[in-house]
N, C-alpha and C positions, 0 to 999 in steps of 0.2 A: 328354861324350866317348863316342864309339862305337868299339868295337874292330872290326877287319875283319869284314865280313859282318853286323854287327849293325844293327838299325834301331829307330827310334821308330815303333811301329806306326801304321797309319792311324787317325786320330781326327778328330772334328769339334769345332770351337770353338763350343759352344752359347752361352756367355755370356762369351767372352773373345776377344782377338785375340793373335797371337804374332809377334814379330820375332826372326829368327835371324841371327846374324852368323857366317860361316864363318871360323875362325881358322887352321886348318891341316888338311891331308889333302884327300881328294876323296870325293865321294859323289853321290847323286842325291836329288831331291825329287819326290814325286808330289803334285800339287795337284789338288783337285777343287773347281771353282767353278761353281755353277749347272749341275751335271751334266756339265760338260766336264772331262775328265782331261788333265793335262799332266805329262809326265815331263821333268825338266831335270837336267843335270849341274850340280854345285856345286863351287866352288873357293875357296881363301882370298881374302878380300876381298868375297865375295858377301854381300848382305844380302837376306834372304827375308822375306816378310810373308804371314801367313794371317789374313784378316779374320774377324770374328764371323760364324758360320753356315757357314763353309767348312771343308773337310777337307784334311789333308795327312799325309804321312809323310816321314821322312828316313832314308836308308840309307847306310852306309859301303860303297863299292864297291871300296876298295883291298884288296890282298892282305896287306900287311904294316904299313900305317900307320894309326894311329887318326885318326878324323875328330873334330876339336876345334872346338866351337862355343860361342857364348854365346846363350842364349835369354831373352827377356823376355816374360812373359805379363801382359797387362793385362785385368783384369775390367771388363766393360762393363755 
């Protein structure tokens, strides 16, 4: 759960991958894959994936609503 304006800082999955399911709220994800940066809006029902060796961050862009998500990190 991220409160309005909060984020999971940019980080690299050196030895793991991560799947994130957006449950409620809205936000944005910054993905960096092979040096290419992509910023996307996220909404309930979205499923996001960050592969081993790639980087990402997740931010709550709402003013009043929490961004609720479920994340699964798998060590590789």
